[in-house]
A tleap script that builds the chain and sets N, CA, C and O, in Angstrom:
source leaprc.protein.ff14SB
mol = sequence {
  NMET SER ILE ALA PHE GLU ILE PHE ILE TRP
  LEU ILE ILE GLU THR GLY LEU SER PHE LEU
  PHE TYR SER THR GLY TRP LEU LEU LEU LYS
  VAL VAL THR LEU GLY ARG TYR LYS GLY GLU
  LEU LYS ASP PHE ALA SER TYR ARG ALA SER
  LYS ALA ARG LYS VAL ASP LEU ILE PHE LEU
  LEU GLY PHE CYS PHE TYR VAL VAL LEU ILE
  ILE PHE MET ALA TYR LEU SER CTYR
}
set mol.1.N position { 117.088 -141.689 159.592 }
set mol.1.CA position { 116.518 -142.929 159.902 }
set mol.1.C position { 117.507 -143.768 160.666 }
set mol.1.O position { 118.719 -143.575 160.576 }
set mol.2.N position { 116.972 -144.694 161.411 }
set mol.2.CA position { 117.925 -145.289 162.032 }
set mol.2.C position { 118.329 -146.653 161.264 }
set mol.2.O position { 117.595 -147.061 160.364 }
set mol.3.N position { 119.488 -147.348 161.618 }
set mol.3.CA position { 120.008 -148.354 160.966 }
set mol.3.C position { 119.070 -149.481 160.949 }
set mol.3.O position { 118.972 -150.045 159.859 }
set mol.4.N position { 118.371 -149.927 161.898 }
set mol.4.CA position { 117.446 -151.083 162.028 }
set mol.4.C position { 116.358 -150.939 160.950 }
set mol.4.O position { 115.954 -151.809 160.178 }
set mol.5.N position { 115.923 -149.507 161.073 }
set mol.5.CA position { 114.753 -149.271 159.888 }
set mol.5.C position { 115.261 -149.477 158.715 }
set mol.5.O position { 114.618 -150.243 157.997 }
set mol.6.N position { 116.425 -148.934 158.203 }
set mol.6.CA position { 117.060 -149.301 156.949 }
set mol.6.C position { 117.260 -150.660 156.527 }
set mol.6.O position { 117.048 -151.075 155.388 }
set mol.7.N position { 117.717 -151.392 157.590 }
set mol.7.CA position { 117.797 -152.988 157.342 }
set mol.7.C position { 116.472 -153.510 157.016 }
set mol.7.O position { 116.263 -154.186 156.009 }
set mol.8.N position { 115.571 -153.192 157.880 }
set mol.8.CA position { 114.229 -153.871 157.655 }
set mol.8.C position { 113.678 -153.370 156.246 }
set mol.8.O position { 113.004 -154.195 155.628 }
set mol.9.N position { 113.867 -152.204 155.698 }
set mol.9.CA position { 113.392 -151.866 154.379 }
set mol.9.C position { 114.072 -152.597 153.310 }
set mol.9.O position { 113.442 -152.974 152.322 }
set mol.10.N position { 115.441 -152.839 153.466 }
set mol.10.CA position { 116.090 -153.561 152.532 }
set mol.10.C position { 115.827 -155.094 152.515 }
set mol.10.O position { 115.901 -155.763 151.484 }
set mol.11.N position { 115.566 -155.513 153.535 }
set mol.11.CA position { 115.026 -157.095 153.669 }
set mol.11.C position { 113.550 -157.207 153.013 }
set mol.11.O position { 113.167 -158.195 152.386 }
set mol.12.N position { 112.750 -156.001 153.261 }
set mol.12.CA position { 111.410 -156.114 152.507 }
set mol.12.C position { 111.737 -156.199 151.024 }
set mol.12.O position { 111.336 -157.130 150.325 }
set mol.13.N position { 112.562 -155.082 150.519 }
set mol.13.CA position { 112.819 -155.046 148.970 }
set mol.13.C position { 113.530 -156.372 148.444 }
set mol.13.O position { 113.224 -156.866 147.359 }
set mol.14.N position { 114.447 -156.888 149.241 }
set mol.14.CA position { 115.241 -158.221 148.734 }
set mol.14.C position { 114.184 -159.319 148.677 }
set mol.14.O position { 114.236 -160.111 147.735 }
set mol.15.N position { 113.197 -159.442 149.632 }
set mol.15.CA position { 112.259 -160.418 149.597 }
set mol.15.C position { 111.302 -160.463 148.397 }
set mol.15.O position { 110.956 -161.468 147.776 }
set mol.16.N position { 110.939 -159.185 148.184 }
set mol.16.CA position { 109.984 -158.967 146.951 }
set mol.16.C position { 110.604 -159.275 145.693 }
set mol.16.O position { 110.075 -159.952 144.812 }
set mol.17.N position { 111.903 -158.680 145.636 }
set mol.17.CA position { 112.561 -158.879 144.326 }
set mol.17.C position { 113.005 -160.445 144.113 }
set mol.17.O position { 113.067 -160.925 142.981 }
set mol.18.N position { 113.264 -161.088 145.113 }
set mol.18.CA position { 113.745 -162.568 145.013 }
set mol.18.C position { 112.418 -163.257 144.574 }
set mol.18.O position { 112.552 -164.101 143.688 }
set mol.19.N position { 111.271 -163.058 145.005 }
set mol.19.CA position { 110.008 -163.708 144.665 }
set mol.19.C position { 109.515 -163.277 143.213 }
set mol.19.O position { 108.809 -164.002 142.512 }
set mol.20.N position { 109.897 -162.212 142.901 }
set mol.20.CA position { 109.782 -161.644 141.373 }
set mol.20.C position { 110.759 -162.368 140.395 }
set mol.20.O position { 110.382 -162.690 139.268 }
set mol.21.N position { 111.841 -162.583 140.781 }
set mol.21.CA position { 112.776 -163.231 139.862 }
set mol.21.C position { 112.526 -164.855 139.983 }
set mol.21.O position { 112.823 -165.544 139.007 }
set mol.22.N position { 112.007 -165.455 141.115 }
set mol.22.CA position { 111.499 -166.697 141.130 }
set mol.22.C position { 110.318 -166.873 140.158 }
set mol.22.O position { 110.360 -167.731 139.277 }
set mol.23.N position { 109.370 -166.136 140.308 }
set mol.23.CA position { 108.125 -166.246 139.428 }
set mol.23.C position { 108.450 -165.946 137.966 }
set mol.23.O position { 107.884 -166.565 137.065 }
set mol.24.N position { 109.210 -165.154 137.767 }
set mol.24.CA position { 109.600 -165.056 136.293 }
set mol.24.C position { 110.236 -166.243 135.761 }
set mol.24.O position { 109.814 -166.752 134.723 }
set mol.25.N position { 111.315 -166.765 136.458 }
set mol.25.CA position { 112.009 -167.842 136.035 }
set mol.25.C position { 111.072 -169.074 135.784 }
set mol.25.O position { 111.250 -169.798 134.804 }
set mol.26.N position { 110.061 -169.297 136.702 }
set mol.26.CA position { 109.085 -170.320 136.745 }
set mol.26.C position { 108.101 -169.987 135.489 }
set mol.26.O position { 107.611 -170.982 134.955 }
set mol.27.N position { 107.792 -168.874 135.015 }
set mol.27.CA position { 107.028 -168.640 134.008 }
set mol.27.C position { 107.672 -168.811 132.603 }
set mol.27.O position { 107.093 -169.223 131.597 }
set mol.28.N position { 109.176 -168.362 132.724 }
set mol.28.CA position { 109.892 -168.719 131.512 }
set mol.28.C position { 110.213 -170.317 131.408 }
set mol.28.O position { 110.340 -170.782 130.275 }
set mol.29.N position { 110.321 -171.004 132.306 }
set mol.29.CA position { 110.457 -172.468 132.179 }
set mol.29.C position { 108.969 -173.120 131.506 }
set mol.29.O position { 108.922 -174.068 130.722 }
set mol.30.N position { 107.968 -172.461 131.957 }
set mol.30.CA position { 106.636 -172.957 131.560 }
set mol.30.C position { 106.426 -172.605 129.883 }
set mol.30.O position { 105.878 -173.353 129.074 }
set mol.31.N position { 106.977 -171.346 129.616 }
set mol.31.CA position { 106.660 -171.060 128.299 }
set mol.31.C position { 107.728 -171.713 127.354 }
set mol.31.O position { 107.350 -172.062 126.236 }
set mol.32.N position { 108.947 -171.890 127.695 }
set mol.32.CA position { 109.981 -172.362 126.825 }
set mol.32.C position { 109.676 -173.941 126.632 }
set mol.32.O position { 109.810 -174.486 125.537 }
set mol.33.N position { 109.274 -174.591 127.737 }
set mol.33.CA position { 108.963 -176.246 127.635 }
set mol.33.C position { 107.570 -176.344 127.182 }
set mol.33.O position { 106.952 -177.408 127.227 }
set mol.34.N position { 107.058 -175.220 126.735 }
set mol.34.CA position { 105.613 -175.407 126.133 }
set mol.34.C position { 104.597 -176.236 127.128 }
set mol.34.O position { 103.763 -177.035 126.702 }
set mol.35.N position { 104.794 -175.923 128.521 }
set mol.35.CA position { 104.044 -176.473 129.627 }
set mol.35.C position { 104.314 -177.788 129.940 }
set mol.35.O position { 103.580 -178.447 130.676 }
set mol.36.N position { 105.463 -178.273 129.356 }
set mol.36.CA position { 105.891 -179.568 130.098 }
set mol.36.C position { 106.546 -179.595 131.369 }
set mol.36.O position { 106.625 -180.621 132.045 }
set mol.37.N position { 107.023 -178.472 131.712 }
set mol.37.CA position { 107.597 -178.363 133.074 }
set mol.37.C position { 106.481 -178.514 134.196 }
set mol.37.O position { 105.496 -177.790 134.343 }
set mol.38.N position { 106.813 -179.498 134.875 }
set mol.38.CA position { 105.922 -180.046 135.997 }
set mol.38.C position { 105.918 -179.284 137.336 }
set mol.38.O position { 105.073 -179.575 138.182 }
set mol.39.N position { 106.830 -178.318 137.559 }
set mol.39.CA position { 107.012 -177.748 138.643 }
set mol.39.C position { 105.772 -176.863 139.064 }
set mol.39.O position { 105.150 -176.225 138.214 }
set mol.40.N position { 105.468 -176.846 140.256 }
set mol.40.CA position { 104.299 -175.787 140.577 }
set mol.40.C position { 104.883 -174.609 141.126 }
set mol.40.O position { 105.947 -174.643 141.745 }
set mol.41.N position { 104.109 -173.374 140.886 }
set mol.41.CA position { 104.552 -172.115 141.454 }
set mol.41.C position { 104.279 -172.053 142.884 }
set mol.41.O position { 103.160 -172.242 143.360 }
set mol.42.N position { 105.345 -171.779 143.573 }
set mol.42.CA position { 105.029 -171.758 145.175 }
set mol.42.C position { 104.370 -170.445 145.507 }
set mol.42.O position { 104.525 -169.435 144.820 }
set mol.43.N position { 103.656 -170.502 146.554 }
set mol.43.CA position { 103.192 -169.295 146.933 }
set mol.43.C position { 104.227 -168.538 147.760 }
set mol.43.O position { 105.285 -169.121 147.999 }
set mol.44.N position { 104.050 -167.383 148.193 }
set mol.44.CA position { 105.209 -166.643 148.877 }
set mol.44.C position { 105.693 -167.393 150.156 }
set mol.44.O position { 106.887 -167.674 150.253 }
set mol.45.N position { 104.937 -167.679 151.001 }
set mol.45.CA position { 105.308 -168.237 152.135 }
set mol.45.C position { 106.156 -169.588 151.924 }
set mol.45.O position { 107.130 -169.875 152.620 }
set mol.46.N position { 105.745 -170.246 151.053 }
set mol.46.CA position { 106.541 -171.639 151.049 }
set mol.46.C position { 107.697 -171.338 150.052 }
set mol.46.O position { 108.639 -172.131 150.062 }
set mol.47.N position { 107.738 -170.239 149.154 }
set mol.47.CA position { 108.928 -169.921 148.463 }
set mol.47.C position { 110.039 -169.410 149.628 }
set mol.47.O position { 111.224 -169.702 149.468 }
set mol.48.N position { 109.709 -168.817 150.531 }
set mol.48.CA position { 110.718 -168.228 151.673 }
set mol.48.C position { 111.133 -169.327 152.384 }
set mol.48.O position { 112.323 -169.361 152.694 }
set mol.49.N position { 110.312 -170.368 152.758 }
set mol.49.CA position { 110.773 -171.432 153.620 }
set mol.49.C position { 111.458 -172.515 152.709 }
set mol.49.O position { 112.163 -173.336 153.296 }
set mol.50.N position { 111.351 -172.599 151.535 }
set mol.50.CA position { 112.032 -173.443 150.690 }
set mol.50.C position { 113.555 -173.054 150.330 }
set mol.50.O position { 113.851 -171.968 149.834 }
set mol.51.N position { 114.461 -174.036 150.628 }
set mol.51.CA position { 115.874 -173.520 150.208 }
set mol.51.C position { 116.332 -174.640 149.356 }
set mol.51.O position { 117.499 -175.000 149.505 }
set mol.52.N position { 115.463 -175.348 148.337 }
set mol.52.CA position { 115.767 -176.236 147.405 }
set mol.52.C position { 116.625 -175.644 146.419 }
set mol.52.O position { 116.566 -174.456 146.103 }
set mol.53.N position { 117.494 -176.555 145.894 }
set mol.53.CA position { 118.166 -176.278 144.636 }
set mol.53.C position { 117.606 -175.817 143.453 }
set mol.53.O position { 118.137 -174.998 142.703 }
set mol.54.N position { 116.417 -176.405 143.278 }
set mol.54.CA position { 115.472 -176.267 141.995 }
set mol.54.C position { 115.259 -174.834 142.119 }
set mol.54.O position { 115.533 -174.119 141.155 }
set mol.55.N position { 114.810 -174.338 143.178 }
set mol.55.CA position { 114.246 -172.864 143.430 }
set mol.55.C position { 115.307 -171.869 143.277 }
set mol.55.O position { 115.115 -170.738 142.830 }
set mol.56.N position { 116.577 -172.391 143.715 }
set mol.56.CA position { 117.608 -171.465 143.332 }
set mol.56.C position { 117.895 -171.242 141.876 }
set mol.56.O position { 118.167 -170.124 141.438 }
set mol.57.N position { 117.831 -172.350 141.112 }
set mol.57.CA position { 118.158 -172.393 139.511 }
set mol.57.C position { 117.016 -171.508 139.017 }
set mol.57.O position { 117.298 -170.595 138.240 }
set mol.58.N position { 115.687 -171.708 139.419 }
set mol.58.CA position { 114.669 -171.036 138.949 }
set mol.58.C position { 114.725 -169.522 139.071 }
set mol.58.O position { 114.275 -168.779 138.199 }
set mol.59.N position { 115.338 -169.070 140.269 }
set mol.59.CA position { 115.561 -167.683 140.624 }
set mol.59.C position { 116.831 -167.127 139.833 }
set mol.59.O position { 116.915 -165.935 139.538 }
set mol.60.N position { 117.804 -168.054 139.512 }
set mol.60.CA position { 118.885 -167.495 138.698 }
set mol.60.C position { 118.414 -167.428 137.195 }
set mol.60.O position { 118.927 -166.589 136.455 }
set mol.61.N position { 117.537 -168.214 136.772 }
set mol.61.CA position { 116.884 -167.917 135.360 }
set mol.61.C position { 116.212 -166.714 135.419 }
set mol.61.O position { 116.604 -165.848 134.637 }
set mol.62.N position { 115.224 -166.427 136.214 }
set mol.62.CA position { 114.551 -165.094 136.385 }
set mol.62.C position { 115.390 -163.929 136.308 }
set mol.62.O position { 115.288 -162.982 135.528 }
set mol.63.N position { 116.296 -164.138 137.288 }
set mol.63.CA position { 117.329 -162.897 137.316 }
set mol.63.C position { 118.222 -162.573 136.121 }
set mol.63.O position { 118.574 -161.428 135.836 }
set mol.64.N position { 118.549 -163.634 135.470 }
set mol.64.CA position { 119.298 -163.497 134.161 }
set mol.64.C position { 118.345 -162.892 133.077 }
set mol.64.O position { 118.739 -162.028 132.294 }
set mol.65.N position { 117.259 -163.316 133.072 }
set mol.65.CA position { 116.280 -162.929 132.048 }
set mol.65.C position { 116.069 -161.239 132.184 }
set mol.65.O position { 116.053 -160.531 131.177 }
set mol.66.N position { 115.911 -160.685 133.563 }
set mol.66.CA position { 116.048 -159.273 133.787 }
set mol.66.C position { 117.575 -158.571 133.387 }
set mol.66.O position { 117.600 -157.459 132.859 }
set mol.67.N position { 118.439 -159.085 133.593 }
set mol.67.CA position { 119.936 -158.830 133.110 }
set mol.67.C position { 120.018 -158.607 131.779 }
set mol.67.O position { 120.480 -157.566 131.312 }
set mol.68.N position { 119.495 -159.741 130.964 }
set mol.68.CA position { 119.523 -159.576 129.555 }
set mol.68.C position { 118.645 -158.517 129.175 }
set mol.68.O position { 119.097 -157.625 128.457 }
set mol.69.N position { 117.367 -158.481 129.581 }
set mol.69.CA position { 116.480 -157.527 129.207 }
set mol.69.C position { 116.920 -156.010 129.412 }
set mol.69.O position { 116.592 -155.163 128.581 }
set mol.70.N position { 117.598 -155.717 130.433 }
set mol.70.CA position { 118.395 -154.497 130.519 }
set mol.70.C position { 119.384 -154.016 129.556 }
set mol.70.O position { 119.419 -152.913 129.011 }
set mol.71.N position { 120.360 -155.227 129.397 }
set mol.71.CA position { 121.291 -155.038 128.432 }
set mol.71.C position { 120.768 -154.854 127.100 }
set mol.71.O position { 121.361 -154.068 126.361 }
set mol.72.N position { 119.714 -155.480 126.671 }
set mol.72.CA position { 118.909 -155.410 125.358 }
set mol.72.C position { 118.451 -153.988 125.245 }
set mol.72.O position { 118.738 -153.339 124.239 }
set mol.73.N position { 117.742 -153.463 126.240 }
set mol.73.CA position { 117.158 -152.169 126.086 }
set mol.73.C position { 118.434 -150.954 126.210 }
set mol.73.O position { 118.231 -149.870 125.663 }
set mol.74.N position { 119.434 -151.138 126.777 }
set mol.74.CA position { 120.608 -150.484 126.643 }
set mol.74.C position { 121.176 -150.368 125.322 }
set mol.74.O position { 121.512 -149.322 124.766 }
set mol.75.N position { 121.260 -151.687 124.820 }
set mol.75.CA position { 121.527 -151.660 123.203 }
set mol.75.C position { 120.752 -151.003 122.357 }
set mol.75.O position { 121.253 -150.334 121.454 }
set mol.76.N position { 119.439 -151.101 122.526 }
set mol.76.CA position { 118.734 -150.516 121.582 }
set mol.76.C position { 118.710 -148.792 121.816 }
set mol.76.O position { 118.656 -148.010 120.867 }
set mol.77.N position { 118.753 -148.444 122.992 }
set mol.77.CA position { 118.960 -146.906 123.054 }
set mol.77.C position { 120.372 -146.425 122.750 }
set mol.77.O position { 120.582 -145.213 122.720 }
set mol.78.N position { 121.303 -147.251 122.534 }
set mol.78.CA position { 122.530 -146.686 122.053 }
set mol.78.C position { 122.430 -146.355 120.578 }
set mol.78.O position { 123.391 -145.859 119.990 }
savepdb mol mol.pdb
quit
């Protein structure tokens, strides 16, 4: 495969995973605050266009959730 095609595939994967982490973080905020969190879930196009700090923190929360989930599953299988 050419390098350009591999870069394109990785960009698609990165975009999908980042939106998954963002939506997971948003859902966690809604659940933990019992619906009091007033932020709206952005659609995919506006998520990519937005570079707000709030979006980055929600992304980080979603990413940490999956890291903790993986660690917990590894602990259970040990």
